Structure formats: structure tokens, C-alpha cells
N, C-alpha and C positions, 0 to 999 in steps of 0.2 A: 504495501501500497503506498502510495508516497505519502509524504508528511504534508505536502500541499492540501492534500485533501481532507477538508473535514468530517469526522465521523458524526454518525448519527449514535447516540447513547438512549438507550432504554433502562428506566428502570424501573423493576417489578416492584409493584407496591401494594397488588390483591393480598386477597387470601386465599391459599390452597384448597380447592374443589368449592372457594365462595364460602369455606365454613369461620366463625370468628373467632379470632387470635386470641388465647387466652387471656394475652397481653392486656390486649387490646380491653378486652371485655369487662380486666378487672381496674386499670381506668376509666369504663364507661366513655372510650372513643370504639366508630364504629372500626378503625383499622390502624395497627400497631403502627402503620409508618408514621400518625398524626402523636406519637407519644411526644410531650413534649421534653429536650435535652437544652440544656443552655440558652431558655429564651425562645426556642421556636423549636417548632416538627422536626422531627427526626428526618422526613425528608425533606425539607427544605435545607437542610447541612452537606445533602449528598447532592442538590439539585445544586445549590452554591458552588460548592467544588468542584462539577462537572462545566458552569459556566467560567470558571477561571479557569478551567483547560486551555490550551490554545491550541489541540488537535482536534477539540471537541466543536461540532457545528449544533446541527438539530436536536432537541435533548425532548424526549418524551416521557410522560409516564404512563404507565399501564395497570388499569384497578378500574374492578366491577362498576364503581360508581365515580365516577370522575366529579359530581358535583359535592363530597365529602370534599377536596382539595380547594373550594370558592375561597377564594380567597390569602389562598397560599400558595399556589402558584406565578411566579414572576410572572410580566409581557414574555408572548412566544415561544414558553415553554408549552406544548401540546399535549392529548392525553387519548390512548387506547386505550378502548375496552378490552378489561382480562377474558381469554379465552381460556380453554378449561386444562389447567393446568399451566406451569411457568415455559413447560418447552414448547406448549402451543401457543401463546402469546409469544414468545421468542417467533415458531413457524409464518404468524401473522405479520409480525413488525418486518422479516424479510420480503414479505409479502409485497407491503405495502413500499417501505422505502427504502428496498434491497440490501447490500453489502457495501462497505464497511459497517457493520452496527456490533457499538460495543453494548452490554450487556451488564448492569449491578442490579443492585437489589438497595430499596429504599430502606433496609436494615442495617446499611453500611453505612450510616452517621460522620466517620474518623478517615474516611477519604479525602483523602490531599490530593493535591493536582500535579504531586512531582508522580506520585506513584503512578496514576492513572498517565501521564507521557512516558515512563520506564517500561509501563506494562505495553504500550502503545508501540513504541519501537520496539521493545522486545519481543515482539510478535515476529520480527522480520517477515520471510516468504509465507508463513504457517497457511492454510486455509483457517483453520480455528485455534486458538490460543486460550488458554487456560490459567490466569493468575494465583499462584500459589507458593506459599512461604513457607520453607522449613522449620523444623521441628531448634535447630540450635541458632535462628535467627529470631522464631519465635521467644523462645526460652530468653533469648540474648533481651529484648525490647521489654518484653512481659514476662517477666521471671513468677511472678508472683500469681499467675493465674493461670489456671489450667484449659486448656482445648482439646478439641478432638482432632488427632492425627490418622494420617491413612499411610498405612507400615509399608513398602517395597523392598526389595532386599537391599537394594543401592541406597536406600534413602526414604525420610519419612516427611512429612508436608502436610500441613492445613488450608482449606481454599479460602480465598480472597474474596469469591465472590466477584469477580471479574473476568469473564470471556469477553472475546475478538470473534466473532466470525465476518470475518475480513474478505472470503468472496461467497460467491454463490455455491459455489460446491460444498462450502462450511453448511447448509439447510440440510443434506444430508444427515449430518454428526446431528442438531437437532431431532431429526425423524428417529432417528437411534435412542437420545433422549427419553424421546418419549415414549419409547417399547421397553424404556429404563424404569421412569418414572412411575410404569402401570404396574411395575414391581416393587416398588419403594421398600416395601414391608415386608418383601421377603428374598433379604439378601443374595443367597445361596440361586435362586432364580433370575435376579440381577446380574450375578454372574454367570449365568447358564449361558444368559445371552449372548455375553461376548468372547463364550465357547468354554468346551469343557478345557483344554488344555490350561487355557485362560486364568478359570477357574481354579486347577489343580492346583498348578504352581502357585496362584495367592496365595489360599490353603496351607502352603507348605513354605509361605516365605520364602519363594523362588523368583517370584516374578520383577523384573526391574521393569524400570521408566521405560528404557527404549523396547520392550518387548510390548508393554500396553499400548504404547504409543502405535507402536505398527501398528499393532490388532486394531485398533480403529482406524487407520488408514484403509487396511484390507478390508474392512467390514463399510465404509463408508466413502472409499477413492478419495479424504479429503487429507492434507496433510494436517496433523494434529502437532502443536509444541504446550510444553508447560513453560510460564514465564515466570521465575523467584524474581519476589517481590523484596526491594531492598531491606524493608522493615514489618519488622515481622505483628506490626500493630495493624496493618492492611489483612490478617487473618481474623478480625476482632468484629462479628456481626450481633444483633443485639436479639437472641433466639429466649434468652429468660432472663428474668430478675436478677441476675447475679451479673450478666454483661451489661445491664439497662446502668447499673449503678458501679460497674469497672467502664464504664464512656463516659459518665458524668463526671465520675474521680478524675479520668486522665483530661477531659475537657476542664475543667477547675484547675489541675495544677499549671496546664496552658495558657490560660486564658492572662 
């Protein structure tokens, strides 16, 4: 992707399958994206960060009820009705806006322009890129918290809610994601969709990064790449009350 070409950014802000998020319910809000952090709704931190990122052009918020964001979205930020799940929403956005499409989430309020720029640059010529932070980097930057890591034979990493669908071929990865999403509560069946050899190697802790990415390419025809983020804080999203407390604490310290 030419760095002169501005990327459309999609913020996933809805609820999975339209179900109410427990944190939103506890706060009396229709969506978790509206949780207040440092004086403004969580989603506004994500939007402001993307607006300050030189490589990002159009910004689109994907949510079931756009009216819930009235008075929150700045001018020129668009909305897109959420589809049945994140992958379906991404596919709808690719169909409407094309590629490149940067995807992140409304519960990613620590996102910084420098991180997004590093991610976009690190994607190189891959069709699909995924932002991750290694266990070592996460422990270095947020040592007092517990994150979830995916452990391969060569590295352990945490996702950073950053995805770049850089070319039209990346849409085929979104289709695979959609199939995996249907089995999200059945890890073994998810693994089986990637192939029995991949599943076996993962269970035996013998699956490495190169083999996993090569398998994704084999299944979709899209060249996949992990982009390792320079800051472990990029792995922090607001999935539970402890995450919200952590984010508020970190923002207070940086204020």
C-alpha cells in the first residue's frame, strides 16, 4: 500500500450478536463503547486517535444503532449498520468502502497515532496484517497486569485489536474468520477448520508462526503477516471491569 494513500478505518462498536454487554448494562448504557473514560466516551478516544493518524482518511463506526452515538461523533465520521458478527461487518465494509481497510474496536481507548502508523508501515506488502504484542513486550510495559497470550512454539503474543485488510484478497480471510467465528465457543472445531495437522501441532506446542501464517495463505490465497507492536500497552482493551480500571489509571498517570 502506498503510504500516500489514505486508509479507511472501521471501528467495531456494536455488541456481539446484538446481545447487551454486561459492562454496558452495569453502567446503564446501551453500548460498552459509551463507557466514560477521562471525561469522554471510550469510543471517542479511539476516534480522536485515528483522526490524528496521518495515514488514516475516512473513519467509519460500525454499530447496530447509530442513533446511540448522536452528539458523540465528530463531523465527517460515518456510521455503518453492524452485521451479524464482527467478520460479517468487516465484509460489509470491504464491499462498501473497498481496501485498504484498517479495523479496530471501540474498546481500544489507549490506541495512539504512533502505534497505528507503525502498524500500517509494518504491514508491508501483505494482503492481511494483524497487530500483536509479544509476551516480553507486554510484561515490560504493563508488568502488573494479566493478559491472555496465544502460545506458539516460537513466540507467545497477545492480540492488539488492529487488523489491516490491505488488498481485495484479504476479504477471503474475513470469510475464513466468519467460519471460525461460528465455532468461537468450540476451540477444537475452530482448530479443525484450519486443518487437523495445524490443530495437532498447536496442541503439542509445535506450531510456529511461519507455519500458521502459511496455512492461512494456503486456505485463502492471501498473504498474511503479524506486525509486532512496539508498545505492550497496545494489547490492552476493555473486556472486563479490571481492564476499565487499568485504562483509567493509565490515563490518569499520563494526564
